[in-house]
N, C-alpha and C positions, 0 to 999 in steps of 0.2 A: 648285212642289210639289204633290205629292196627297196632301192630309190622308186620312187614316184618317176611315172613319164613324166616329160615337159616337151610342149612342143616348140615350135621356134621363137613363139613370141612370149612364153613365160619365164620371167628372169630367175636367175639361179636360189632356188630355196635356203635357207639358212638349215644348218644341218641340226639345230636342237628343233626346228619345225619337223623334219624328217623324223627324227629320231621321238617324236610326240605319237605318232602314229603308232599303234601297237603292231608287232610285227605280223601276228597272226591275221591282221585286217590288210596289213600290206601283200602277204603272201596271196589271200585269198584274192585281192585285187589284181594280181599278176595273173593268178588263174585263170579270173573272169574275164580279162581281155581274151585269153585265146579260146575261150569257149563262143564269147560273143563273136568273134572272127571265124569261128568255126561254123556257125549257126547263117550269120549274111553281113551285110556290107552296111558300116555305123558311117553315117555322115552328120558333124558337129556343127551347129553353126553358133553365133554369139559366144560371151564369156561371162566371168564376174570382174568387176572391176579391181583393180588392184588394189585399191586402197580399202575395199571391204574385205582382203583376204586376212585369215589370223585373227579376225575380230568375229563378235557376236554376229550370227550370221543364219537366216532361214531360207531355206530355198525351198517350195512348194510345186508340186508335180501333179500331172495329170495321171491317172492309173487305168491302163488299158490291157493288161493282161500282166499273166503268170510271169510272165518272161521280161517284162520293163526293168524290172528292178535291177535284173543284171545288165541290161542296157544302160540304165541311167549309172551303176557305177563304172562302167567303162566311160562313158561320156565324161562324167567327171574327172577320172583318172588321166582325160588326155588333155584335158586345162590345167592338171597339177593340182586336183584338189583331191581328199580324200573325207568325203562327208559322214556323219553318222543317221543312222537311220532312226526314226519311232516307228518300233515295230509291234506288232500284237502279240501279248504273252506269250500264247499258245506255242509261237513258231522259237521264241527264245527258250521255250521247255521241252523242244525237240533233242533226242541225244545227238551226242556230237557236234550238228550244225548250231544247235541251240548255245552249246559251250563256245562255240567258234563266234558268235556272235555276241555272247555276253562279255568274253573275254577282249573283244574288238571295241567296246565301250558305247554300243548301241542301246537305247534306251528304251524302255517298256512302257505299253501302255495297255490297259487292261477295258477293251470295249463295253460298255453298255455296264459296266461295276461302278460301285461305288468309289472304288479306288482311281479312278480315270480322272479326278481332281488333283490327287496326291500324285498320278505319272503327270500331269501339267504341270506342276509347281517343280517337279524334278526337272523336266525339261528347262524351264524358267532359268532355274539356278546353274543347270549344265550349260546353257547357251553362254550366260553371262561369264562363264569362266571356262570357255572353253577357246579351243585354237583352230577347231574345223566346224565347217557349218553343220548342222541337223537338216537334214531333208525328210521330208514329211508330205503323204498323201492327202492335202484338205478333204477329200474326197471319203477315205476312209475305207474303202472298196474298189473295185473294177467295175468302171462305170455300166448300168446296165440301158443307157440310152441307145435305143436302137441304133444312131448314127454315130454312135460312141463319143459325143461329145461331154465334157466334163459334166457330172452331175452337181446338185446345187451344193453340197459338200457341207460341213458343219464348222462350226467358226470356230474350231479349239487352235488351229494354227494361227488365226488372226491373234486371238488374246494370245498365245505363247509369244508371237512377235512385238507385240505392244507391251507387253509387262517384260521382256527384258529389252526393250527399246532397242530391238535388233532389224535393220533390213530385210527386206523380203526380195529375193530373186526367183521369176516364175519360170519355171521350167514346161516348157511343151514338149511332147514326143509322140512319135506315128510311126506303126509298122513294126514293133514288136507284138503286137497281138497274133501276127502271123506266123509267129514261132511258134506257137504251142496254143492248143482250145481252152477255155476256161475250165472245162473240166464239171467240178460239182463242189460243193461246200465243206461234203466230209466225205473220206475215203474208207467204204467197209469191204471193200473185195477189189478182184482184179477187172472187173468191169468198169469201176470208176477210174481206173488209172488207163485203162486201153487206149480211150479216144485221145488223151494228152499224151503219149507216147508216141503214136503211131501219126499223130498231127505232128510233133515235135521231128520224127523222121523224116517225115515229109518236108520239112523245112530245112533241113540239112543237105535235101538234093535239091531244091528250087530257090534257096538263098534270098531271101527276102530283104529287101532296104528298110534302116532303122534310120529315122530320123529324131536329135534331140536339138532343142533349142533354148538358149540361155538368155531371156529376156532383160531388159533395161529392169533395176530395181523399182519396187511398184512405191509410189510418195503416200507413205503415211503420216507426214511430218504435222499434218493437222489432227491428228487423231490421238486421243490418249487410253490407256488400260482403265482409267478411272472415272471415263465419261460414260454415261449410258449410252448406247446405241453404236458407239463408235467399234466396238469389236465386228459388227455385222457391216459397217460400212467398209471395213478393213478386208473383211471377208469379201464383199462383193467385187472390191477392186485388185485382189488377188486373181479372184477367178475367172472373173472377165481378162485380166493381161495374160492367162495360160489360155483361155480360149481364143483372143484376138491371136495372140502368136501361132496357135495350133492351124488357125485357117491356109496358110501360106505353107504348112508342110503336107496338107493332104488337097492342094487344088482340084485334083480329078475325081475327089470322092467327096463332095462337099455335102451330100445327104447321108448316104449310105456308104459302108465301108466294101471294098471289092469283095474282099477277103471275109468270107462267111462264116462264123463258128455256131454251130446249131447248138452246143451247150450253155452259151451264154445267155442269160435272163436279158429280156430286154421289155422291163416294165416300169421302167419310169422316163421322166423327159426331160432335156437338159433346159435351164432356165436362161442360158446364157446366149444362146445362139443367135437371138433377136438383134442383139445389137448392131450385125451385119447381114442378116440374111431377111429381115423385117418379118419372121415367122416366131410365133410362141415356141 
């Protein structure tokens, strides 16, 4: 059995909880630890309250790069959590990796398709009966904001949390975008792969710093899945919490990131920054 890592503040977990994490996922988490450590240094702050562990729980993170899921995996691992991700169907259908992710219990969402409602319904049921949190990107894609602040996002995560009556832990991260370029939406040949690969090899030499912060639970106690408009209100609170906690992770980069990725689109503007900068 591959045991989950626990830091000095994490109480001993029961053997049945360890066994509930699929072996393939525990193995992937162990491999991920080594991969992230070889690329850069990870600093994790905050945690998940003990009373929320092994209960229905949603974790919502900002999306800044193609490497950030690996960083999030290690950050969760470091506090003794093995979350399930909500992933695009295309990723789950890839050879080998797709099989491993499916066997690990990750959930499918088909973006822009009629089945998206079914995906969210499945997520709600999965959360209600799961003993592992569901980690979701509310933005749905890597941010296109020039400053890499969270995009407006969609209400799907909020709807899932309200319908499942599950607390939401906001996760803010910074630095993973320096591990590899954004690249392109579709890969048609070597020219599409080359920028991502060369930037990754550069990161192996430069060893960027990765920062992940687990924030306090977002207060949604006054909101209901059945009340019109509450999903939008919940979404705003979740996204604002992610943004507010991100401020402290990038104090020297309040506007534009120092790391320039020429491949990442910058055609949207974050609506969440104005709370602390006074700018739209």
